[in-house]
N, C-alpha and C positions, 0 to 999 in steps of 0.2 A: 463237334467231333474232330479229333486231331487227324489231319491229312496223313495218308500213307507216306512213310518216309523212313530214312535211316540216318541216325546221327552217330558219328564215331570219331575216334582219333585216327591218324594215318596208319597206325598198326592194327586197327580194328577193335580197339578197346572201347570202353564206355566213354561218354562225353566227359571231357576234362582230363582224360588220362594221358593225352599226348602233350606233355609239358616240354617247353624249351625255356631258355632264359628270358624270353619275352612274354611267356604266358602259355595259354592253351591254344592249340590249333584244332578247331572242330571242322569236320567235313560233314556237310548237311546235304543229303540227297532229297531233292524235290521230285516227287513222283509226278507223272504226267497228269494225273487227276487233281493234283494240288497246284498245278501251274495256272497262270492267268490272273491271279489276284495281285494286290500290291506286294512288292517284295518285302518291305519291312514287316508287314503284318504276317505274311507267310512264314518268314524266318522265325518271327517271335512265336508263332504257333508250333513250329517244329522244334524249337529250342526253348522250352518253357522256363529254364533257369535264367534266361536273358529276357528282360522286359523289352517292349517295343521301342521305348525311348533309348534303351541301351543299344539296341540294334541300330537305331538311327544314328547314334553317336559313332558307333563303329563303322558304319557306312561312310559317314563324313570324314573319318580319320583314314580312310583307305584300307581298313582292316578286313574288308570283305572282298573276295575275288571269285571270279568264275572263269574257268579255262585259262587261268593265269593272268587275267586282266582285272584290275580293280573295278568294283561296282560301287557307285556313290549315290545313286538316285533311289531313295526308298520308295518313291511313288511309281517306279517302273514296274512292269509286269514281271512276276516271277517266271522263270523259264525252267523247264524240266532239266534235271541233271544235278551235278554236284556244285555246291558253293563251299568255299573255305572261309572260315571266320577265325581270325587271330584275336583271341581275348587276352589282353594284357594281364600279367600276373598281379595278384592283389598285393597292395602295400599297406602298411599300417594306416589306419584311418585317422589316427591322432598323433601327428608329429610332436615331439617333445621340444620345449624351449631349450635353446643352447646359447651360451654366452660366446658368440663368435664375432670377429671383427666385422664392422659394417661402416662403409664410407657414406655418410648421409649428406646429401647435397641440399635437401630441403625437407621440412616436415611441418605439418600443422595437424589439427585435430581430425582432418579428413583423409590425408594421403601422405605418403613418404616417397621421396626420390632418392635412390641410391646409385652409387657407382660400383657396379658389381665387378669383383676380381675374376680373372680367368681361373678356371679350375673349380669354381663353386657352382654346383647345380642349383637350379631355382627351386625345385621341390623334390621331396623324396620319391624314389622310383626304384625298380629292381636294380640292385647293384649299388645304389646310393641311398641307403635308408636314413641317413642323417647328415649333418654338416652342410645343410643347404640354406638358401636364402630364407625359406619358410621357417626353419628352425631358429635362425638368427632373429627374424622378425617377431616370432612368438615371444622371445626373450625381451626384445627391445620394446615392443608395443604392448605386450601383455594382453589383457582381455579386450582391448579396443580393436584388435585386428578383425577385419571383415571375414565372415565365414561364408559369404555368398558364393565363393568359388569352390565350395566343398571343403569338408574338414581336412582333407589331405593337401589342399592348396589354398589355404586362407589368404585373402588379400591379393592373390595373383591375378593380374589382368592380362598380362602378356609375358612372354618368356624370352630369355636369351639362352642360347646353347651353353652347356656347361663350360666349354673352353672359349667362349666369346666374352669379351670384357665390355664394360661400358654402362651407360645410363639406362635405368628402368624405373618405372613407377609402380607402386603397390598401394592398394586401397586400405584404409583403416576403418571405414564404415560401409554399410551396405549401399547407402545413397551415393557415395563416391565411386564404389565399385560399378554400380549400374551406370552412372554418368560416364565414367571412363570407358566402359565396355561399349557404350553407344558411340563415343568418339572414335574408337578403333574401328567399329563396324562401319561408320560413315567415312572412314579414311581422313578424319579431321585431326590427325596427329602428324606432326613434322618429325620424321625419323631419318637421320642420316648416319651412315656407317662409313668407316674407312677400312678398305681391304688392301693388303699388299699381295699382289698376284704374281704367279709364274707367267712371264711374258705379259702381253697386254691385249685386252679385248679389241676387236675391230667391228665397227668403226670405233674411234676413240670416245665418242659420246653417243648415247642412244638409249633405247628402252627395250627391255626383254619382257615379252608377254607370252605366257604359256599356261598350260594346265599342269599343276604339280600334284603328285600323289605317290603312294608307295610303289617302289620299283617292282616290276613283275619278276625280276631276276634275283633280287635280294630284298626281302621284306623289311630289313633294318635300315634301308636307304630310301631316300626320296628321289624322284626322277621326273623329268619332263615327259608328259604323256600326250598321246594324240587324242585320246578320249578319256572321259572320267576325270577324277581328281578335282582340284579347285583352281579357280583363276588366280594367277600370280603375276604381279607387275612390279618390275624393278627398273628405276631410272638410274643410269650410271654415267660417270664422266671420269676419264683418266686425267689426273691432276699432276702426275709426274711420271717420267719414264727413266728407267735405269739401264745402263749398258748402252750398246750401240743404238743410235737413234733409229736407224732403218730396221733393226731387228732387236728390240729391247728384250733383255733377259728377265726383267721384272717391272712392275708398275705400282703406283699408288692410285687407287680407284675410289672415288666417292660414290656411294650408292644411296639412293633415296627410295625408301619403301612406300609403295602405294597400297600394297597388301602385305600381310605378315604371315606367311606360311612357314611351316617347319623347314628349316635349312634353306630358306628361299635364296638368299644371296649366294650361299655356297654352291647350290645347284646351278643357279643362273650364271655365275662367273665360270663355272666348269663347262657349262654348255657353250660359252663363248670362247673356249679354248684357253682360258686364263684362270685356273682355279686358285683359291687362296693358298699362299705359301704355308706349308706345314699341315695342310688338311689331309689327314690320313684316310678319310672316307671318300672324298670326291677329288682329291688331287692326284689322279692317275698320271704317271710319268714323273720324271725326276727333273728338278731345276738344274740349270747350268752349274758347273763346278764352283765358280766364284760365289754364286748365290747360295749354294749349299754351305759353303764355308762361312758366309756371313750369318746364316741362320744358326749355325753351331756357335759362333762367337757371341751372337746376341742372346743365346739361350732360349731361342724360340722352340718350344716343344708342343705347340698347339696351332690351330688355324689362325692366321694373321688377320683377324677380323675384330673390329672394335666399334661399339655403338657410341658414336661421338656426340650426337645431338638428339635431344628430345624436347619438343615444344608442343604445347596444347593450351586450351582455355580451361582453367580450373572448373571442374564440373559443378562445384557448389558456390564458389565466390565470384566466378566469372572473370577472375584475374588472368591475364595472359602470362604464361610461364614458359621459360625456355632455359634449358640447361645444356652445357657443353662439358665434355670430358676430354682432357688431353690424352694422347697416346700413352699407354702404359710402357714401362721400362723396356720390355723385350721388343715391342714393335718400334719404339722410338729409336733404340739402338740399331735395330735392323735397318731402318730407313736411313740412318746416318751412314752405315756401312755400304748400303746399296748405292747411295749418292756418290760414293768414292769409286765405284766401278768404272 
């Protein structure tokens, strides 16, 4: 028997009617007699169009909130009251192959390593239906591309933000996909990034450990949370300072990921008061005048973040692999200009 409840969009319409560019926002009312059971099971019963597995995935993504705070534990007891569920908009289930430029660093019958250009999304999503890494891989790899990541994201094991450049690995077989996923889950991947930041984090070397999840103020942003979210660990070290030594206007920071959460480095650097230069989402505040001028001259129109190193043990052959990518032209020129400040 379905528990007493009400499911609506914010305007009071039927489920799924309240669409924004990110998808549907459902407001689920858990009646007092329905409270007390597992949250994932209770929500799945109240919203039959979403499976329990889908509810669990949305919880893990920080897409479920109660009283403005993200809820991520599906095993927690359901409480009486309203829960909000942000269901992402549906995208095409079958991306089309596209003949797009790909910089391939390594390829065998199991996996492919690419140097992704800034401005290229990894997979189709609302607002980016094509022109992605997935579309390019489908053309390049053909039928060999692994589908274990889902038909919308074949071969994708990890992601880089659209405007982040650098090295990433994709799987061409299910066995490689499973093996790579296990390495990422066990943190047995060497991932180093270079960020050019506004000011410099203090101390100059350290580790940021936090819980990351959807911001309670802006659902399109990630944020450091006191509770909920997922563990995120970034090790960082300032490798160069620009401007006055006692009060640098910018810095080059090497970040090593222990975990790989959405926007992790961008959020963590911002939390240290040193957001990535050019970051329109997390870079609150304006850089110093000379730094702004250098960004314009360098043509930097995105966050200054580059995935410079990717190393791991080949999941099939056992071969140690390590790939490095030099700074792309915009960040390289910006660093040269900053060095002259």
